[in-house]
C-alpha positions, 0 to 999 in steps of 0.5 A, a space after each residue: 575514554 576507552 569505554 566510550 570508544 568501545 561503545 562507539 565502535 560497537 554501536 557503529 558495528 550494529 548500525 552497519 549490520 542492521 543496514 546490511 540485513 535491511 538490504 536483503 529484504 529491500 522492496 524494489 518498486 516497479 518504475 513509475 514514469 512522470 510526465 511534464 503535466 502542468 495545469 493553470 488554476 486561476 493563475 496557480 500552476 499545479 504540477 501533476 506528474 502522474 496524470 497518465 495514471 488516470 487513464 484506466 483504459 490505457 495498456 500502459 496503466 494496466 501494465 503498471 497496475 499489474 506490476 504493482 499487484 504482483 509486488 503487493 502479493 509477493 509481499 503479502 505472501 511472505 507474512 507468516 501470520 497471513 492465514 490468522 489475519 485473514 480468518 480474523 477479518 472473515 470472522 469480523 466481516 461475517 455478521 447478520 445483515 439486513 437491507 434498508 427498510 421499505 414501506 408497503 401497505 402501512 408496514 415496514 419490511 426488512 430483507 
């Protein structure tokens, strides 16, 4: 019985400790507003609270994208293996390429 209590106490301790450590690295996302947009498609009401994000020319959307990009870059910059990942991707993306064939004078050519 005492062993069960000890295991329970130790488990709770490690659970609380892991929650405390996770809060240090918690990502705080930029605020994304929602709007009361509803569309009626043949009698079916469809809510679209993020419709305002479809206006790519809006300064508000551009600011939101900038904030999201800042957050993404700050996260990526913390990854210690980022240089190795980038090199591996470049290695795989760098392969010989040729264009679609085109036909001239009864012959096919690739560029």
